[in-house]
Steps between C-alpha positions, in 0.01 A plus 500: 500500500636436155738697284385601154698508177398720207645408160429742214485355148484673161508294180687208656319214327818361344693505828233329711501130577163460671567142612818610678322802653224275635753252644699775672201693634343178632807458722454840666235463766590813698502744207205661323565596135347781299579472129441838334443504126603849384297528177671214314422473130592131479365199692669587831166563675365159391814328630467683833138383523617142441739535795225647719264210419755251633629691804291607798750765612492700174294806409507696176463872440444592136607857421316584178697813407880484514645662812852552629644208693451679832139588416437132419666401830276747685191353332607155619579635848159665536332173401713286731459725804124514448458124453752346739641552847868530404790603716722596205478525125795455264499590134697435184436611143597253230588787264772611742659155516795378302338168404684408180714233664282361780153604391198541720556150632812630677290760680237246605765258620666775703169592664421136582846428639491811718135503605585475871737798479237696305231410754727621779569830325691754707491865390839568657666276237407756232635812672240712321223715635164395363230756447199412283411151619687433823514126437581509126855401406706416191538124500826510303658761727410292803625172352823671391569582865426154639631271223866489417644356180189405303534504120151637436541779755852588383367537147231744617747742650778500241592843374580549135789744482 
């Protein structure tokens, strides 16, 4: 059984490097990706379709009316659970990332480098009770607990005081 990754996008055309996305996703044979377009008004959806055309382990969900990040994640989760036999499903919303310094490429690199750890997801590493979808987890929270001293991850959890 594979592990799924949901990534929610909203107007991220300028941050996306489709060639890099394709290269990184092509290296992840044990992950199934669901790229959710949350009613983007730019060319994000077209770029996501370009990625899907090149990668066999990518699906796209196009949300036509803007939803909250969690509602978009749930739309992706419903699709993934209905289409694939997945043991776990991680999610991340691009709008919640601090991507100014490392960009989306940093996220994709992190996923590729840690695909084995993601595939071997253990709920006990999160120390949280899950309710809605028992196998749905925050990818960043999980990676924060298993990766120490990574610049991209450190940047995600900085607190502005």
